[in-house]
Backbone bond lengths (Angstrom), bond angles and torsions (degrees), N, CA, C in turn:
res aa  C-N    CA-C-N  psi(-1)  N-CA   C-N-CA  omega(-1)  CA-C   N-CA-C  phi
1 M - - - 1.479 - - 1.569 103.83 -
2 S 1.317 115.33 132.40 1.393 120.96 176.57 1.497 116.55 -77.40
3 Y 1.277 118.34 165.71 1.537 123.83 -178.53 1.586 107.18 -63.77
4 T 1.328 120.73 -39.15 1.442 120.09 179.68 1.437 115.42 -69.72
5 E 1.319 117.02 -20.80 1.496 121.78 -177.02 1.541 107.31 -79.09
6 D 1.358 117.78 -31.51 1.423 123.13 172.55 1.482 125.43 -65.08
7 L 1.419 110.82 -24.29 1.509 120.98 175.93 1.507 110.94 -70.85
8 R 1.316 119.06 120.43 1.536 116.86 173.77 1.538 102.60 -134.43
9 D 1.373 111.33 146.10 1.407 119.66 171.65 1.416 113.97 -81.73
10 A 1.266 120.86 130.97 1.471 126.07 -172.53 1.498 108.88 -149.40
11 L 1.339 120.90 146.51 1.438 128.68 -179.42 1.584 103.62 -82.52
12 P 1.361 111.35 143.02 1.507 113.31 170.64 1.449 111.19 -63.59
13 D 1.391 119.29 154.52 1.447 122.32 178.34 1.475 115.38 -49.87
14 D 1.324 117.39 -40.19 1.496 117.59 -174.00 1.561 111.25 -76.51
15 L 1.270 121.20 -8.21 1.441 122.06 177.29 1.530 113.04 -105.43
16 D 1.349 116.07 -5.30 1.419 124.40 -178.02 1.580 108.43 -71.68
17 A 1.411 112.03 109.93 1.503 116.57 -178.57 1.396 114.30 -73.19
18 S 1.370 122.77 -18.87 1.463 122.74 -179.50 1.493 112.99 -73.47
19 E 1.415 116.32 -9.19 1.412 113.61 176.66 1.609 109.84 -106.61
20 D 1.286 112.55 22.25 1.494 117.72 -177.55 1.573 110.65 -62.13
21 V 1.193 115.43 132.23 1.503 115.26 -179.80 1.552 113.70 -117.47
22 G 1.297 115.79 9.80 1.493 119.79 172.59 1.506 110.57 160.04
23 P 1.268 114.09 -170.75 1.513 119.40 -176.05 1.430 110.56 -72.75
24 Y 1.303 118.02 146.17 1.388 125.46 -176.79 1.540 110.70 -74.16
25 Q 1.296 120.00 131.47 1.565 119.55 176.44 1.527 110.72 -105.37
26 F 1.352 117.23 119.51 1.384 121.19 -179.99 1.553 107.48 -65.76
27 P 1.363 118.86 134.96 1.422 116.81 175.71 1.535 117.27 -67.32
28 D 1.310 119.01 145.65 1.421 120.35 178.41 1.480 115.06 -80.82
29 N 1.294 110.83 135.03 1.579 118.92 -177.19 1.508 114.99 -61.71
30 S 1.393 114.37 -5.58 1.558 114.78 -176.06 1.462 103.64 -76.43
31 R 1.296 124.03 -11.88 1.514 125.58 172.77 1.393 111.14 -58.44
32 R 1.308 123.76 -18.32 1.482 123.21 -173.40 1.541 106.89 -79.34
33 R 1.332 121.97 -5.94 1.453 127.41 176.02 1.567 110.85 -75.76
34 R 1.352 117.80 -26.95 1.343 119.07 -177.66 1.489 117.16 -64.48
35 P 1.400 117.78 -49.46 1.432 112.56 173.62 1.490 116.16 -65.06
36 A 1.451 118.18 -19.35 1.400 118.48 178.29 1.505 111.52 -60.88
37 Y 1.312 112.28 -40.83 1.520 113.96 178.25 1.495 116.36 -64.05
38 L 1.415 112.65 -34.15 1.391 116.11 171.25 1.611 110.89 -64.77
39 Y 1.180 122.62 -48.50 1.426 123.93 176.51 1.541 113.70 -51.00
40 F 1.397 114.98 -46.21 1.467 121.18 -178.58 1.629 108.37 -68.63
41 G 1.323 115.93 -34.77 1.413 114.13 174.12 1.453 117.06 -68.38
42 I 1.258 120.59 -41.96 1.511 126.13 177.36 1.543 104.36 -64.28
43 S 1.204 116.71 -41.87 1.615 121.11 179.86 1.528 107.18 -57.69
44 A 1.317 115.96 -49.61 1.503 118.89 179.98 1.471 112.74 -61.33
45 V 1.308 117.33 -39.42 1.600 120.23 178.53 1.497 110.63 -68.11
46 C 1.265 113.91 -37.44 1.533 118.10 176.09 1.566 111.38 -59.17
47 V 1.323 118.37 -44.67 1.442 127.90 -176.53 1.474 105.07 -73.91
48 L 1.365 126.50 -40.46 1.326 124.35 -179.37 1.554 112.25 -68.60
49 V 1.313 115.22 -39.21 1.479 120.36 -179.84 1.560 108.81 -65.62
50 W 1.278 115.28 -40.88 1.430 120.67 -178.09 1.584 108.38 -66.49
51 L 1.344 117.46 -46.01 1.409 119.39 173.99 1.524 116.27 -55.43
52 L 1.329 113.70 -48.36 1.442 116.96 179.98 1.636 117.39 -72.62
53 R 1.225 108.66 -31.24 1.715 107.90 -174.71 1.554 105.24 -116.14
54 R 1.174 132.24 12.96 1.453 125.93 -174.56 1.542 115.22 -58.38
55 G 1.353 113.31 -28.21 1.589 112.15 -178.93 1.510 112.17 -98.90
56 H 1.207 117.03 -0.51 1.534 114.79 -177.40 1.458 114.93 -90.43
57 D 1.350 126.47 -56.51 1.416 126.03 176.27 1.391 113.47 -134.50
58 P 1.388 114.40 98.71 1.449 119.04 179.82 1.416 121.74 -59.85
59 V 1.294 113.96 -18.34 1.557 120.93 -179.83 1.561 108.18 -69.73
60 L 1.344 115.64 -44.50 1.482 122.23 -172.54 1.486 111.56 -88.58
61 V 1.435 114.09 -39.95 1.435 119.49 -172.74 1.511 106.05 -127.64
62 N 1.380 115.98 102.63 1.481 124.49 -177.85 1.520 110.88 -136.98
63 R 1.228 120.12 -166.23 1.503 125.46 -178.78 1.532 109.94 -67.61
64 G 1.248 120.82 -13.80 1.488 120.15 172.43 1.557 115.77 -60.64
65 L 1.385 113.00 -33.06 1.456 110.61 172.50 1.533 115.86 -69.99
66 V 1.361 115.01 -29.16 1.475 115.71 177.08 1.596 109.88 -68.25
67 W 1.341 115.27 -35.61 1.466 121.79 -177.28 1.617 103.85 -72.95
68 A 1.210 121.78 -41.02 1.469 125.64 178.78 1.586 103.76 -63.68
69 A 1.272 123.21 -43.29 1.366 126.10 174.01 1.588 113.70 -53.37
70 I 1.262 109.23 -48.37 1.539 116.31 -179.06 1.408 112.17 -62.84
71 V 1.431 118.16 -44.05 1.523 122.88 -177.22 1.528 104.73 -69.02
72 L 1.351 123.78 -45.06 1.405 126.49 -178.42 1.499 110.40 -55.82
73 T 1.313 113.97 -44.52 1.476 118.47 -178.14 1.493 114.88 -66.81
74 A 1.359 113.56 -37.39 1.431 117.20 171.65 1.450 118.17 -68.02
75 V 1.382 114.94 -35.96 1.418 112.91 174.58 1.537 115.46 -74.97
76 G 1.371 112.78 -30.66 1.549 117.99 169.88 1.525 109.59 -59.48
77 L 1.318 117.25 -46.47 1.498 117.08 -177.62 1.391 114.11 -63.69
78 L 1.308 117.69 -38.23 1.538 120.76 171.17 1.439 114.42 -63.57
79 S 1.270 118.42 -45.86 1.491 126.68 172.63 1.456 112.24 -50.54
80 F 1.421 117.09 -52.95 1.387 127.32 -169.28 1.588 107.64 -69.45
81 T 1.269 115.61 -43.91 1.422 120.33 179.69 1.492 114.44 -76.69
82 S 1.249 118.68 -14.57 1.460 116.38 172.27 1.525 114.43 -101.38
83 G 1.337 116.72 14.73 1.407 122.21 164.73 1.400 119.59 -81.70
84 W 1.305 120.69 63.90 1.483 127.07 -174.01 1.460 106.67 -69.93
85 R 1.269 118.33 143.73 1.502 123.52 172.29 1.559 105.41 -91.61
86 M 1.201 118.53 120.96 1.511 124.69 -178.15 1.643 111.25 -79.32
87 H 1.259 114.14 124.59 1.429 114.60 -179.14 1.539 110.63 -106.53
88 V 1.365 122.26 -9.43 1.294 128.91 -178.53 1.566 114.06 -114.17
89 D 1.226 119.42 117.39 1.533 120.93 -179.07 1.536 112.36 -86.93
90 E 1.243 117.86 -178.19 1.555 115.17 -178.09 1.414 112.90 -72.36
91 K 1.409 123.90 -31.39 1.431 120.88 176.31 1.586 112.13 -64.69
92 Q 1.381 112.64 -38.15 1.471 109.80 178.25 1.561 112.28 -73.66
93 A 1.270 114.23 -27.95 1.496 113.53 171.17 1.534 117.61 -67.53
94 L 1.357 118.17 -28.86 1.451 123.02 175.70 1.452 109.97 -71.75
95 V 1.323 118.34 -29.98 1.528 125.33 175.90 1.483 109.13 -69.71
96 A 1.366 116.21 -47.57 1.368 117.72 -178.06 1.581 116.50 -64.83
97 A 1.483 108.53 -34.90 1.310 111.88 175.08 1.444 123.09 -69.49
98 Q 1.375 112.07 -27.38 1.421 119.96 173.60 1.555 109.02 -65.60
99 G 1.258 117.12 -37.57 1.460 119.25 -174.88 1.606 110.67 -79.67
100 A 1.241 117.04 -10.81 1.428 127.12 -179.64 1.487 107.94 -82.80
101 V 1.339 119.40 -49.99 1.505 123.98 -166.37 1.413 115.48 -75.83
102 G 1.269 125.99 -27.15 1.466 122.11 -179.99 1.383 120.39 88.13
103 F 1.400 115.60 2.38 1.580 112.50 174.21 1.538 104.02 -139.65
104 A 1.345 116.80 171.50 1.476 123.87 -171.87 1.522 103.14 -75.57
105 V 1.305 114.92 135.60 1.509 119.86 -173.28 1.507 106.39 -95.61
106 G 1.307 117.40 138.64 1.417 125.35 173.91 1.503 105.71 -106.76
107 H 1.259 121.10 -107.23 1.528 123.71 177.05 1.447 108.23 -70.98
108 A 1.451 112.55 141.73 1.462 118.18 171.32 1.575 109.54 -149.35
109 S 1.292 115.53 162.36 1.506 121.22 -180.00 1.475 105.27 -147.04
110 A 1.346 117.64 143.36 1.370 124.44 174.85 1.552 113.75 -117.43
111 Q 1.333 118.58 138.58 1.462 117.34 179.50 1.663 100.86 -135.64
112 Q 1.400 109.77 140.18 1.538 116.51 177.13 1.425 106.21 -83.69
113 V 1.312 122.06 130.65 1.346 130.16 165.69 1.585 115.97 -129.07
114 W 1.256 121.03 -179.60 1.356 123.41 -176.56 1.530 107.12 -130.98
115 R 1.377 114.81 145.97 1.557 117.49 177.91 1.522 106.57 -136.10
116 G 1.328 110.48 145.82 1.546 116.67 176.55 1.342 114.30 85.91
117 L 1.361 116.67 163.59 1.454 126.13 179.64 1.514 115.11 -52.88
118 R 1.469 111.01 -41.40 1.448 114.77 179.25 1.627 114.87 -89.19
119 S 1.207 113.88 14.99 1.455 121.67 176.43 1.491 113.93 49.37
120 R 1.397 112.52 60.24 1.410 118.64 177.31 1.696 110.07 -66.85
121 P 1.332 117.65 123.16 1.443 114.15 -178.54 1.556 111.48 -70.30
122 T 1.355 110.36 140.97 1.385 121.20 -176.24 1.667 109.89 -140.58
123 W 1.252 111.07 144.64 1.535 113.82 177.78 1.576 105.55 -98.00
124 R 1.280 113.36 127.38 1.451 121.22 169.38 1.511 110.86 -95.09
125 V 1.213 119.99 112.70 1.533 123.97 -169.23 1.588 107.04 -115.63
126 L 1.161 117.57 118.52 1.527 126.41 171.14 1.541 108.19 -101.24
127 V 1.325 112.54 124.09 1.498 119.81 -179.41 1.441 110.23 -129.01
128 Y 1.369 115.12 145.54 1.419 122.72 174.54 1.456 110.05 -118.53
129 S 1.404 119.75 149.90 1.466 124.32 -176.03 1.583 100.74 -69.23
130 S 1.342 117.96 165.04 1.343 126.02 -166.26 1.602 111.90 -91.38
131 E 1.362 113.60 -1.04 1.518 119.31 -177.61 1.553 104.09 -74.18
132 N 1.308 121.27 165.23 1.262 127.30 -178.32 1.588 112.91 -130.30
133 P 1.271 123.55 99.77 1.595 121.09 8.39 1.452 111.69 -79.47
134 P 1.358 119.73 161.39 1.451 121.88 -176.43 1.538 112.69 -66.14
135 R 1.404 121.56 131.99 1.402 118.98 175.38 1.459 115.81 -91.72
136 K 1.212 120.20 -13.17 1.511 123.89 172.63 1.486 114.54 -128.87
137 R 1.312 116.15 152.63 1.463 126.07 171.20 1.456 112.84 -140.42
138 S 1.264 117.35 149.88 1.453 120.48 -175.41 1.640 108.16 -144.89
139 L 1.445 110.82 150.20 1.473 116.20 175.99 1.496 102.36 -119.18
140 V 1.310 117.06 124.88 1.393 126.64 -176.87 1.688 112.53 -121.39
141 L 1.217 112.32 130.10 1.556 116.41 -179.31 1.488 102.95 -104.57
142 I 1.304 120.06 122.99 1.419 128.35 178.69 1.503 108.81 -116.37
143 D 1.268 118.25 126.84 1.513 119.65 174.59 1.498 112.31 -72.04
144 A 1.333 113.24 127.88 1.493 120.11 -171.56 1.611 110.71 -80.27
145 I 1.235 112.06 -7.13 1.479 112.95 -179.90 1.575 114.55 -93.44
146 D 1.314 117.07 -45.32 1.399 121.09 175.21 1.613 116.66 -117.97
147 G 1.279 118.92 4.80 1.434 122.43 175.90 1.536 119.46 73.81
148 T 1.311 117.54 2.86 1.491 122.17 170.44 1.408 118.83 -58.71
149 V 1.238 121.60 150.97 1.417 124.19 174.18 1.489 107.30 -89.65
150 V 1.365 115.24 115.33 1.438 121.53 179.81 1.418 114.93 -73.26
151 E 1.333 115.92 -49.60 1.454 124.78 170.97 1.410 114.10 -162.65
152 H 1.334 118.76 161.84 1.461 118.18 175.21 1.578 110.40 -153.66
153 L 1.313 113.78 154.47 1.489 116.81 -175.39 1.567 99.74 -135.43
154 T 1.345 111.02 133.70 1.486 118.62 179.73 1.569 103.59 -128.69
155 E 1.324 110.10 138.48 1.384 120.70 177.53 1.557 116.36 -147.87
156 D 1.332 117.80 162.84 1.391 118.19 175.25 1.476 108.82 -71.46
157 N 1.357 119.79 146.17 1.427 119.08 -174.24 1.421 107.61 -75.37
158 P 1.361 120.64 125.36 1.383 131.11 -168.27 1.635 106.05 -80.78
159 E 1.254 122.40 -14.79 1.460 129.06 179.74 1.687 107.68 -69.69
160 D 1.314 109.91 82.91 1.483 113.74 178.72 1.564 112.36 -82.83
161 D 1.235 117.00 -7.64 1.540 115.36 -175.22 1.520 113.40 -97.50
162 W 1.416 118.34 10.53 1.422 123.39 175.76 1.568 103.66 -70.05
163 Q 1.320 113.06 144.21 1.529 112.92 175.69 1.546 100.73 -148.14
164 D 1.391 110.99 151.47 1.469 120.03 172.77 1.567 105.68 -72.75
165 D 1.294 116.57 132.91 1.493 119.24 176.52 1.507 107.21 -108.29
């Protein structure tokens, strides 16, 4: 057998749909708070080491530890405050999108995205009207915290080359 015959294209195990055991659960953004605690802890250690050893060896323990503590605290605050707990899942976002577009929805898909400096979780929902082929499509942004419609855009479907076969 030659080297080229040994090469086979295969999906990684985590992408193999035949092994699917149930619906996919989107991870909650509140997990972002875990590294924040780590940043705060390392920051406290930096300040503690600086306070205890600042006069002994200025090469190893100097104001750089204080600056590191300040940066780590700022990153920790950003990480902690961007750890929003999501109250709206993708199914609820699809229902909210259908209410916002003003037409019967056929095919739809939801994608989790983030907006703003503090990374507020948002569902980006793409919906098509239920006709075959769909006449309208819409992009709807749903806030994943409170379920409000942030914005939506509806337009006629520009795909004019679709045909019933």
